[in-house]
Rosetta silent file (secondary structure, phi, psi, omega in degrees, C-alpha in Angstrom):
SEQUENCE: XXXXXXXXXXXXXXXXXXXXXXXXXXXXXXXXXXXXXXXXXXXXXXXXXXXXXXXXXXXXXXXXXXXXXXXXXXXXXXXXXXXXXXXXXXXXXXXXXXXXXXXXXXXXXXXXXXXXXXXXXXXXXXXXXXXXXXXXXXXXXXXXXXXXXXXXXXXXXXXXXXXXXXXXXXXXXXXXXXXXXXXXXXXXXXXXXXXXXXXXXXXXXXXXXXXXXXXXXXXXXXXXXXXXXXXXXXXXXXXXXXXXXXXXXXXXXXXXXXXXXXXXXXXXXXXXXXXXXXXXXXXXXXXXXXXXXXXXXXXXXXXXX
SCORE:     score description
SCORE:     0.000 S_00000001
   1 L     0.000  131.567 -179.562  -37.625  164.779  119.679 S_00000001
   2 L   -81.478  165.113 -179.074  -35.340  162.507  117.682 S_00000001
   3 H   -62.846  -39.483 -177.074  -31.834  161.610  118.699 S_00000001
   4 H   -65.399  -43.793 -179.956  -30.304  163.614  115.875 S_00000001
   5 H   -67.685  -34.472  176.684  -32.130  166.812  116.729 S_00000001
   6 H   -62.262  -45.337 -179.969  -31.260  166.316  120.392 S_00000001
   7 H   -62.487  -41.982 -178.796  -27.592  165.999  119.517 S_00000001
   8 H   -61.208  -43.766  179.250  -27.709  169.056  117.324 S_00000001
   9 H   -64.607  -41.850  179.764  -29.230  171.155  120.091 S_00000001
  10 H   -64.067  -42.558 -179.294  -26.733  169.879  122.620 S_00000001
  11 H   -60.894  -42.659  179.320  -23.810  170.566  120.317 S_00000001
  12 H   -65.113  -38.594 -177.440  -24.924  174.162  119.788 S_00000001
  13 H   -73.757  -19.727 -174.610  -25.434  174.733  123.519 S_00000001
  14 H   -96.915   -6.522 -175.884  -22.025  173.331  124.407 S_00000001
  15 L   -55.184  -44.483 -175.505  -19.885  175.343  122.008 S_00000001
  16 L   -96.402   -5.402 -173.022  -19.220  178.098  124.519 S_00000001
  17 L  -114.052  -17.896 -176.110  -19.532  176.084  127.732 S_00000001
  18 L   -72.822  123.360 -179.126  -17.550  172.872  127.292 S_00000001
  19 L   -76.051  162.244  175.225  -14.243  173.039  129.232 S_00000001
  20 L   -80.261  120.498 -175.211  -10.928  171.794  127.860 S_00000001
  21 L  -117.588  147.945  175.196  -10.421  168.341  129.355 S_00000001
  22 L   -68.360  157.395 -175.772   -7.457  166.001  129.418 S_00000001
  23 L   -55.048  -38.592 -172.441   -7.745  162.846  127.314 S_00000001
  24 L  -104.767   12.177  179.332   -8.187  160.577  130.329 S_00000001
  25 E   -64.075  137.339  166.110  -10.301  162.779  132.620 S_00000001
  26 L   -84.000  124.142 -178.018  -13.373  161.222  134.191 S_00000001
  27 E  -116.897  157.995 -177.625  -16.094  163.798  133.651 S_00000001
  28 L  -128.009 -160.126 -173.725  -19.574  164.114  135.109 S_00000001
  29 H   -61.394  -33.387 -179.299  -22.817  165.969  134.706 S_00000001
  30 H   -63.915  -31.550  178.870  -21.275  169.380  135.297 S_00000001
  31 H   -88.919  -23.643 -177.925  -19.066  168.877  132.226 S_00000001
  32 H   -96.480    0.395  179.153  -21.711  167.090  130.168 S_00000001
  33 L    56.043   49.162  174.851  -24.412  169.692  130.881 S_00000001
  34 L   -65.493  144.668  172.610  -26.964  167.239  132.236 S_00000001
  35 L   -61.144  156.196 -178.992  -30.381  168.764  132.879 S_00000001
  36 E  -119.888  154.828  173.816  -31.138  169.498  136.530 S_00000001
  37 L   -78.783  119.496 -176.624  -34.142  169.004  138.764 S_00000001
  38 L   -62.270  -18.696 -177.619  -35.460  172.513  139.476 S_00000001
  39 L   -86.452   -7.229 -177.234  -36.491  171.412  142.957 S_00000001
  40 L  -156.569 -170.394  176.491  -32.943  170.515  144.089 S_00000001
  41 L   -90.563    1.192 -173.651  -29.285  170.440  143.042 S_00000001
  42 L   -70.948  149.600  171.060  -29.754  166.948  141.606 S_00000001
  43 E   -77.268  160.451  177.206  -29.165  166.053  137.982 S_00000001
  44 L  -143.977   72.818 -176.714  -32.007  164.625  135.918 S_00000001
  45 E   -96.227  104.672 -178.401  -30.386  162.918  132.953 S_00000001
  46 E   -96.755  119.597  175.613  -32.987  160.783  131.166 S_00000001
  47 E  -119.659  108.392 -174.825  -31.664  158.281  128.621 S_00000001
  48 L    57.748 -108.891 -175.912  -34.540  156.347  127.032 S_00000001
  49 L  -108.245   17.842 -177.291  -36.345  154.875  130.069 S_00000001
  50 E  -122.842  131.402 -179.110  -33.674  155.521  132.725 S_00000001
  51 E  -110.969  112.723 -175.292  -33.332  158.669  134.794 S_00000001
  52 E   -99.788  139.327  175.742  -29.837  159.161  136.199 S_00000001
  53 L   -94.151  -15.732  177.489  -28.910  161.436  139.085 S_00000001
  54 E  -152.691  151.135  176.255  -25.199  161.132  138.371 S_00000001
  55 E  -138.940  163.152  169.761  -22.965  160.001  135.534 S_00000001
  56 E  -139.117  141.449 -179.136  -19.309  159.408  134.830 S_00000001
  57 E  -142.326  143.516  179.099  -17.719  159.327  131.385 S_00000001
  58 E  -147.411  141.468  176.414  -14.203  158.700  130.146 S_00000001
  59 E   -80.232  143.102  173.689  -12.616  158.440  126.724 S_00000001
  60 L   -77.197  127.446 -176.381  -10.784  155.240  125.807 S_00000001
  61 L   -54.720  139.840  178.368   -7.143  156.219  125.195 S_00000001
  62 L   -78.529  144.242  178.786   -6.140  156.517  121.556 S_00000001
  63 L  -155.129  155.794  179.578   -3.393  154.205  120.279 S_00000001
  64 L   -62.091  129.946  179.103   -1.973  153.078  116.966 S_00000001
  65 L    81.611    0.880 -178.948   -4.079  150.318  115.454 S_00000001
  66 L  -109.187  136.813 -179.333   -6.848  150.850  118.001 S_00000001
  67 L   -53.919  138.742 -177.642  -10.268  152.232  116.969 S_00000001
  68 L   -93.159  159.009  171.147  -10.576  155.944  117.662 S_00000001
  69 L    79.286   20.711  178.901  -13.390  157.883  119.294 S_00000001
  70 L   -91.696  150.971  176.166  -14.528  155.319  121.883 S_00000001
  71 E  -152.707  158.437  176.072  -15.756  156.229  125.354 S_00000001
  72 E  -119.156  141.010 -178.115  -17.434  154.601  128.338 S_00000001
  73 E  -129.203  135.665  174.278  -20.318  156.105  130.302 S_00000001
  74 E  -118.368  125.295  174.535  -21.769  155.077  133.655 S_00000001
  75 E  -107.763  137.623 -176.116  -25.211  156.265  134.727 S_00000001
  76 E  -121.017  132.161  176.323  -26.267  155.946  138.377 S_00000001
  77 E  -142.977  159.300  178.956  -29.791  155.912  139.743 S_00000001
  78 E  -115.075  124.926 -178.580  -31.604  154.954  142.938 S_00000001
  79 E  -108.580  112.932 -179.684  -34.775  152.852  142.659 S_00000001
  80 E   -65.082  130.889  173.991  -37.036  152.996  145.756 S_00000001
  81 E  -140.795   69.412 -171.228  -38.140  149.570  147.002 S_00000001
  82 L   -46.681  136.238    6.222  -39.453  150.413  150.507 S_00000001
  83 L   -90.695   14.960 -177.625  -38.101  149.969  153.063 S_00000001
  84 E  -116.373 -165.241 -179.544  -34.900  149.526  151.029 S_00000001
  85 E  -143.790  155.226  166.458  -33.391  150.750  147.762 S_00000001
  86 E  -111.234  125.051  178.904  -31.755  149.363  144.643 S_00000001
  87 E  -101.062  113.185 -168.628  -28.639  151.275  143.596 S_00000001
  88 E  -117.911  132.904  174.294  -28.238  150.709  139.881 S_00000001
  89 E  -116.307  131.113  176.025  -25.411  151.498  137.487 S_00000001
  90 E  -112.394  134.492 -176.788  -25.842  151.296  133.714 S_00000001
  91 E  -112.442  128.036 -177.703  -22.786  151.134  131.473 S_00000001
  92 E  -120.561  145.588  173.123  -22.839  152.506  127.926 S_00000001
  93 E  -103.622  125.869  175.196  -20.286  152.377  125.127 S_00000001
  94 E   -95.995  130.309 -178.921  -19.899  155.518  123.047 S_00000001
  95 E  -132.585  156.812  175.958  -18.787  154.965  119.441 S_00000001
  96 L   -56.276  152.168 -177.506  -18.365  157.188  116.375 S_00000001
  97 L   -53.725  127.838  176.757  -21.600  157.650  114.392 S_00000001
  98 L    52.591   40.539  179.685  -22.555  154.492  112.493 S_00000001
  99 L   -61.624  140.279  179.865  -19.198  152.884  113.317 S_00000001
 100 L  -129.436   89.670 -177.620  -18.522  149.684  111.392 S_00000001
 101 L   -75.848  135.482 -174.581  -15.726  147.739  113.056 S_00000001
 102 L   -98.216   12.697 -177.649  -14.093  145.200  110.781 S_00000001
 103 L  -143.995  154.449  178.055  -12.681  142.964  113.549 S_00000001
 104 E   -60.971  142.682  178.431  -13.954  141.079  116.577 S_00000001
 105 E  -146.541  145.570 -179.763  -14.040  143.142  119.749 S_00000001
 106 E  -133.210  157.365  172.336  -14.979  142.534  123.372 S_00000001
 107 E  -125.813  139.444 -178.870  -15.420  144.602  126.501 S_00000001
 108 E  -118.691  124.704  176.399  -14.701  143.343  130.010 S_00000001
 109 E  -113.665  127.378  176.388  -16.324  144.904  133.089 S_00000001
 110 E  -102.519   88.629 -170.046  -15.049  144.073  136.582 S_00000001
 111 L   -85.574   -3.838  173.500  -18.122  145.099  138.554 S_00000001
 112 L  -120.752   34.418  177.758  -16.960  143.746  141.917 S_00000001
 113 L   -67.692  131.045  179.461  -13.492  145.272  141.793 S_00000001
 114 L   -97.921   91.264 -175.317  -12.188  146.131  145.276 S_00000001
 115 L   -63.056  140.957  178.285  -10.377  149.423  144.661 S_00000001
 116 L   -67.467  -28.514 -178.497   -7.315  150.116  146.792 S_00000001
 117 L  -128.187   66.333 -174.902   -8.465  153.736  147.141 S_00000001
 118 L   -58.919  -34.960 -177.083  -12.239  153.493  147.047 S_00000001
 119 L   -85.255   -2.782 -179.898  -12.711  156.928  148.610 S_00000001
 120 L   -69.194  120.023  178.267  -10.249  158.576  146.209 S_00000001
 121 L   -89.814   58.573 -176.090  -12.147  161.097  144.061 S_00000001
 122 L   -70.246  147.817  179.227   -9.647  160.749  141.251 S_00000001
 123 L   -99.998   -5.743 -173.486  -10.306  162.482  137.969 S_00000001
 124 E   -98.691  127.922 -178.483   -8.028  160.229  135.928 S_00000001
 125 L   -94.264   15.830 -178.563   -9.498  157.163  134.216 S_00000001
 126 L   -81.872   -1.765  176.802   -6.173  155.449  133.514 S_00000001
 127 L    83.161   -7.662 -178.595   -6.633  153.225  136.624 S_00000001
 128 L   -60.879  -26.947  179.774   -3.399  154.383  138.281 S_00000001
 129 L   -81.248  -10.535 -170.958   -5.361  155.788  141.233 S_00000001
 130 L  -121.620  -24.626  179.246   -7.194  152.513  141.793 S_00000001
 131 L  -147.335  162.246 -179.698   -4.912  149.582  140.960 S_00000001
 132 L   -72.621  153.730  177.279   -1.224  148.819  140.467 S_00000001
 133 H   -64.693  -28.411  179.066    0.322  149.040  137.019 S_00000001
 134 H   -66.338  -38.784  178.474    1.378  145.397  137.419 S_00000001
 135 H   -68.765  -46.867 -179.287   -2.252  144.296  137.747 S_00000001
 136 H   -62.962  -38.240  177.472   -3.457  146.376  134.806 S_00000001
 137 H   -64.527  -39.787 -179.991   -0.562  145.098  132.672 S_00000001
 138 H   -65.162  -40.010  179.291   -1.397  141.497  133.636 S_00000001
 139 H   -66.574  -41.895  178.357   -5.051  141.964  132.682 S_00000001
 140 H   -64.800  -40.261  178.594   -4.148  143.502  129.320 S_00000001
 141 H   -62.014  -42.378 -179.687   -1.683  140.692  128.623 S_00000001
 142 H   -66.400  -40.353  179.547   -4.332  138.080  129.389 S_00000001
 143 H   -65.108  -40.124 -178.617   -6.898  139.815  127.158 S_00000001
 144 H   -72.309  -23.180 -173.731   -4.469  140.031  124.243 S_00000001
 145 H   -78.545  -14.516 -179.741   -3.409  136.386  124.591 S_00000001
 146 L   -64.761  134.330 -178.308   -6.820  134.960  123.680 S_00000001
 147 L   -69.733  130.799 -178.056   -6.690  133.359  120.248 S_00000001
 148 L   -65.137  154.042  179.607   -8.628  135.351  117.660 S_00000001
 149 L  -145.001  154.837  176.063  -11.698  133.860  116.020 S_00000001
 150 L   -68.609  -21.231 -179.995  -14.044  134.817  113.204 S_00000001
 151 L   -95.649  116.085  178.935  -16.851  134.620  115.776 S_00000001
 152 H   -63.184  -43.750  179.791  -16.918  137.592  118.118 S_00000001
 153 H   -58.865  -38.999 -177.425  -19.152  135.761  120.594 S_00000001
 154 H   -66.886  -45.440 -178.543  -16.750  132.825  120.655 S_00000001
 155 H   -68.144  -33.840  178.107  -13.642  134.875  121.393 S_00000001
 156 H   -68.344  -37.500  177.034  -15.479  136.824  124.112 S_00000001
 157 H   -65.171  -38.196  176.853  -16.578  133.582  125.774 S_00000001
 158 H   -61.913  -42.951 -179.657  -12.978  132.368  125.726 S_00000001
 159 H   -65.119  -42.800  179.405  -11.829  135.571  127.384 S_00000001
 160 H   -63.034  -43.501  179.523  -14.509  135.370  130.071 S_00000001
 161 H   -61.500  -42.470 -179.409  -13.636  131.763  130.852 S_00000001
 162 H   -63.330  -42.696 -179.281   -9.944  132.601  131.125 S_00000001
 163 H   -70.316  -34.699  179.792  -10.576  135.495  133.523 S_00000001
 164 H   -72.592  -27.825 -176.391  -12.995  133.476  135.663 S_00000001
 165 H   -96.221  -11.653 -175.106  -10.580  130.568  135.995 S_00000001
 166 L  -134.068  138.220  176.380   -7.343  132.489  136.519 S_00000001
 167 L  -127.369  117.362  177.084   -6.261  135.253  138.879 S_00000001
 168 L   -68.451  138.777 -175.703   -2.914  136.965  138.375 S_00000001
 169 H   -57.658  -35.306 -178.888   -1.020  137.329  141.639 S_00000001
 170 H   -68.597  -15.090 -179.943   -0.578  141.064  141.089 S_00000001
 171 H  -101.265   -0.271 -177.036   -4.379  141.445  141.029 S_00000001
 172 H   -57.865  -35.698 -179.274   -5.067  139.506  144.229 S_00000001
 173 H   -64.023  -10.568 -171.957   -5.464  142.674  146.382 S_00000001
 174 H  -109.136   12.283  179.870   -8.512  143.689  144.323 S_00000001
 175 L  -114.057   11.135  179.728  -10.740  140.611  144.711 S_00000001
 176 L    67.140 -133.258 -177.532  -11.466  140.894  148.442 S_00000001
 177 L   -89.664   -1.077 -178.577  -11.546  137.551  150.228 S_00000001
 178 L   -81.805  164.637  174.383  -12.109  135.566  147.034 S_00000001
 179 L  -108.778   13.447  178.844   -9.462  133.705  145.058 S_00000001
 180 L  -146.273  160.554  170.386  -11.070  134.594  141.711 S_00000001
 181 L   -66.623  136.145  178.909  -12.584  137.575  139.947 S_00000001
 182 L  -108.367  141.136  176.613  -16.277  137.767  140.791 S_00000001
 183 L    52.744   51.869  172.384  -19.015  138.958  138.400 S_00000001
 184 E   -84.652  126.866  178.784  -16.795  139.546  135.394 S_00000001
 185 E  -109.285  122.558  176.458  -18.892  140.545  132.381 S_00000001
 186 E  -124.936  120.460 -179.635  -17.474  139.972  128.899 S_00000001
 187 E  -136.587  156.975  177.094  -19.618  140.827  125.889 S_00000001
 188 E   -70.413  140.680  173.902  -19.173  141.464  122.192 S_00000001
 189 L  -118.723    2.406  177.118  -19.000  145.081  121.112 S_00000001
 190 L  -134.627  171.585  175.118  -18.636  144.397  117.389 S_00000001
 191 L    82.458 -172.996 -177.663  -20.188  142.176  114.763 S_00000001
 192 L  -117.230   18.497 -178.831  -23.731  140.983  114.310 S_00000001
 193 L   -61.334  163.265 -176.141  -23.664  138.178  116.873 S_00000001
 194 L   -63.730  -25.715 -176.282  -26.654  137.488  119.051 S_00000001
 195 L   -98.730    0.951 -179.042  -24.923  138.975  122.087 S_00000001
 196 L   -77.071  119.197  179.360  -23.631  142.153  120.423 S_00000001
 197 L   -63.222  151.829 -179.741  -25.458  145.170  121.920 S_00000001
 198 L  -109.868  142.523  178.777  -27.129  147.551  119.486 S_00000001
 199 L   -60.490  152.168  175.969  -26.891  151.386  119.624 S_00000001
 200 L   -62.505  129.806 -178.746  -29.856  153.347  120.907 S_00000001
 201 L   -86.741  166.696  178.803  -32.058  154.187  117.944 S_00000001
 202 L   -60.391  -40.471 -179.194  -33.683  157.544  117.201 S_00000001
 203 L   -68.105  -39.736  177.492  -37.115  156.179  118.049 S_00000001
 204 H   -64.082  -33.522 -172.986  -35.910  154.741  121.360 S_00000001
 205 H   -85.841    5.433 -176.012  -34.258  158.024  122.226 S_00000001
 206 H   -65.248  -21.383 -179.790  -37.361  160.147  121.756 S_00000001
 207 H   -94.354    0.951 -176.318  -37.927  160.245  125.531 S_00000001
 208 L   -83.407  148.214  172.330  -34.350  161.315  126.363 S_00000001
 209 L  -121.044   12.470 -169.544  -33.346  164.780  127.510 S_00000001
 210 L  -154.195  141.926  176.475  -29.658  163.960  127.868 S_00000001
 211 L  -132.980   81.472 -165.956  -26.841  162.403  125.829 S_00000001
 212 L   -81.212   63.708 -179.400  -24.087  161.915  128.483 S_00000001
 213 L  -133.053  142.822 -175.751  -21.112  161.179  126.261 S_00000001
 214 L   -54.373  -43.364  177.093  -18.022  163.382  125.687 S_00000001
 215 L   -99.616  108.861 -173.146  -18.577  163.558  121.913 S_00000001
 216 L   -65.344  -14.656  178.584  -22.228  164.463  121.420 S_00000001
 217 L   -85.631   -6.176 -176.486  -22.245  163.035  117.893 S_00000001
 218 L   -68.902  150.122  165.390  -21.393  159.537  119.191 S_00000001
 219 E   -75.202  154.982 -178.500  -23.753  156.604  119.156 S_00000001
 220 E  -130.211  127.966 -176.612  -24.536  155.252  122.616 S_00000001
 221 E  -124.564  124.464  175.221  -25.059  151.556  123.362 S_00000001
 222 E   -70.209  123.349 -173.869  -26.303  150.096  126.633 S_00000001
 223 E  -105.239  -44.399 -177.253  -23.795  147.405  127.491 S_00000001
 224 E  -158.405  150.549  175.599  -24.550  146.214  131.032 S_00000001
 225 E  -127.723  132.035 -177.857  -26.660  147.044  134.094 S_00000001
 226 E  -127.169  129.614 -179.349  -25.597  146.196  137.648 S_00000001
 227 E  -117.919  144.002  175.376  -27.805  146.573  140.709 S_00000001
 228 E  -122.973  118.548  179.910  -26.983  146.588  144.419 S_00000001
 229 E   -89.744  126.960 -177.758  -29.854  146.006  146.830 S_00000001
 230 E  -157.908 -176.761 -178.453  -29.356  147.774  150.149 S_00000001
 231 L   -83.380 -172.673 -176.001  -30.749  149.914  152.922 S_00000001
 232 L  -101.976   12.847 -178.744  -31.257  153.685  152.906 S_00000001
 233 L   -71.075  148.944 -175.734  -28.358  154.530  155.193 S_00000001
 234 H   -58.681  -38.711 -179.259  -25.938  157.200  153.990 S_00000001
 235 H   -62.281  -38.646  178.485  -22.957  154.828  154.129 S_00000001
 236 H   -65.731  -43.015  179.613  -24.659  152.358  151.789 S_00000001
 237 H   -61.496  -48.997 -176.560  -25.527  155.109  149.339 S_00000001
 238 H   -64.521  -38.940  179.033  -22.007  156.548  149.275 S_00000001
 239 H   -63.762  -45.505 -179.517  -20.413  153.110  148.854 S_00000001
 240 H   -62.006  -38.407 -177.074  -22.680  152.221  145.947 S_00000001
 241 H   -78.554  -18.555 -174.026  -21.989  155.543  144.258 S_00000001
 242 L  -100.311    3.928  179.867  -18.233  155.402  144.830 S_00000001
 243 L   -61.113  146.897  178.324  -17.571  152.001  143.257 S_00000001
 244 L  -111.475  135.043 -179.747  -14.831  151.815  140.627 S_00000001
 245 E  -122.700  106.165  171.537  -15.223  149.635  137.524 S_00000001
 246 E   -69.547  139.600  179.911  -12.156  148.723  135.439 S_00000001
 247 E  -131.084  124.581  173.846  -13.095  148.153  131.793 S_00000001
 248 E   -99.956  128.011  174.191  -10.936  146.408  129.190 S_00000001
 249 E  -112.265  117.838 -172.639  -11.733  147.209  125.565 S_00000001
 250 E  -133.034  140.417  178.393   -9.998  144.705  123.262 S_00000001
 251 E  -125.185  146.382 -175.504   -9.990  144.081  119.503 S_00000001
 252 E  -122.618   82.258  177.850   -8.707  141.028  117.615 S_00000001
 253 L   -69.390  138.280 -179.434   -7.663  141.934  114.023 S_00000001
 254 L   -62.805  129.919  176.282   -7.136  138.914  111.813 S_00000001
 255 L    75.799    6.750 -179.672   -3.456  138.097  111.316 S_00000001
 256 L  -133.158  165.875  178.208   -2.287  140.819  113.696 S_00000001
 257 L   -68.157  145.115  176.806   -1.660  141.210  117.411 S_00000001
 258 L   -64.863  150.212  178.828   -4.650  142.011  119.568 S_00000001
 259 E  -120.083  130.150 -176.795   -5.025  145.618  120.742 S_00000001
 260 E  -141.510  147.891  174.947   -6.378  146.398  124.201 S_00000001
 261 E  -133.119  148.745  176.135   -6.856  149.374  126.494 S_00000001
 262 E  -121.044  133.963  176.265   -7.932  149.522  130.132 S_00000001
 263 E  -130.435  154.369  175.592   -9.862  152.396  131.685 S_00000001
 264 E  -116.204  131.781 -172.942  -11.340  152.842  135.149 S_00000001
 265 E  -124.199  140.346  172.471  -14.770  154.405  135.446 S_00000001
 266 L  -152.242  160.509  176.912  -16.779  155.823  138.323 S_00000001
 267 L   -74.289  154.954  179.023  -19.477  158.432  138.622 S_00000001
 268 L  -112.415  119.047 -173.656  -18.416  161.970  139.380 S_00000001
 269 L   -83.727   78.556  174.927  -20.399  163.629  142.148 S_00000001
 270 L  -155.191  114.249 -179.069  -20.841  167.105  140.779 S_00000001
 271 L   -86.437  164.245  177.622  -24.095  168.371  139.361 S_00000001
 272 H   -58.285  -42.702 -177.627  -24.516  171.143  136.821 S_00000001
 273 H   -70.018  -37.848  179.615  -26.128  173.352  139.455 S_00000001
 274 H   -67.688  -33.436  175.838  -23.435  172.669  142.083 S_00000001
 275 H   -63.251  -41.343  178.408  -20.742  173.623  139.531 S_00000001
 276 H   -63.567  -40.910  178.087  -22.548  176.917  138.977 S_00000001
 277 H   -63.184  -41.131  179.227  -22.715  177.469  142.751 S_00000001
 278 H   -62.999  -41.929  179.999  -19.021  176.684  143.049 S_00000001
 279 H   -64.242  -38.535 -179.795  -18.167  179.180  140.321 S_00000001
 280 H   -70.866  -32.743 -178.347  -20.164  181.931  141.982 S_00000001
 281 H   -72.069  -31.129  178.875  -18.597  181.264  145.385 S_00000001
 282 L    71.262   13.668 -176.479  -15.095  181.555  143.964 S_00000001
 283 L   -84.625  -27.556 -178.845  -13.763  179.262  146.667 S_00000001
 284 L    78.787    2.182  179.425  -12.523  176.539  144.356 S_00000001
 285 L   -87.634  162.071 -178.818  -13.608  173.867  146.831 S_00000001
 286 L   -74.347  128.753  175.414  -15.703  170.853  145.924 S_00000001
 287 L  -107.519  114.913 -177.182  -19.424  171.422  146.272 S_00000001
 288 L   -56.415  146.492 -179.529  -21.255  168.081  146.546 S_00000001
 289 L  -103.028 -118.876 -170.672  -23.820  167.422  143.864 S_00000001
 290 H   -67.082  -31.783 -175.842  -26.573  164.846  143.646 S_00000001
 291 H   -64.111  -33.459  177.207  -25.284  162.501  146.333 S_00000001
 292 H   -60.935  -41.806  178.574  -25.759  165.142  148.993 S_00000001
 293 H   -65.414  -39.222  179.296  -29.422  165.355  148.028 S_00000001
 294 H   -63.844  -45.378  179.913  -29.755  161.566  148.121 S_00000001
 295 H   -60.540  -41.459  179.752  -28.204  161.353  151.574 S_00000001
 296 H   -63.015  -40.457  177.415  -30.560  164.045  152.835 S_00000001
 297 H   -65.748  -38.085 -179.620  -33.549  162.146  151.471 S_00000001
 298 H   -64.710  -42.689  179.214  -32.288  158.935  153.033 S_00000001
 299 H   -63.112  -42.591  179.802  -31.954  160.559  156.447 S_00000001
 300 H   -63.131  -42.863  179.907  -35.451  162.025  156.167 S_00000001
 301 H   -64.649  -39.595 -179.393  -36.903  158.667  155.159 S_00000001
 302 H   -64.463  -39.830 -178.330  -35.122  156.905  158.021 S_00000001
 303 H   -68.723  -21.396 -179.276  -36.469  159.373  160.570 S_00000001
 304 H   -87.672   -9.897 -178.358  -40.018  158.724  159.326 S_00000001
 305 L   -69.493    0.000    0.000  -39.773  154.969  159.825 S_00000001
């Protein structure tokens, strides 16, 4: 099945089922209609060669002079490596079909961000639930201050160097015991540079059964993959799945001020099947999705050791 036919089928199936969501809502598999594993409540969202049990997606806020229709997606999967596991998150950028940006642009991922409210199951991707407005403002100011260049790779390298060498005082609570940001990833999202990621092609997507992006017509580009090696204990699983990743999306138009937005992304633990169960129960309470199944498997595996 090609990517286009997959999108068409998804669009038709979602006409009557897609809920009305706020601009900045973090949404998960229950809202994106991820396929489910018939043997459990777990999701089974396959994108190319990766099978995700949970996802999170958020639209980048619209603003004057800022490209429209962008979104960020996080896919989460567990890779068995007995007697341990690798907990892996893949980050994708959603863009309008065949988007052709005419200015340099970079994306910044803070993959070791120490959220003030790590256990907060916030639905809002504006970062207010996870960091102070002073920190987010300082990060946006720093991103916009980088001098524009005709080379997208060059301006992104400048931004990464600046963030690695400088820590704003208002952001100090979010770096743990370090005095610098750790594992900051800055990559080009525009241009034809060697480091600019390319959208998933139709041929690559022939093995997919899922297109986990708010706008199903969007292109999807794998931007970064982050893995955490750990044990099979429930606490390790929940921590890995509950991480928050602030993402700065910044563009540098020639002769004009830079435009930047910050969003915070995390997976949303609610499977398609658990949403259906919740609706039938009529209780309105949260019914755990895929993570509950993972924890149960982890406990079973531990007892067999």
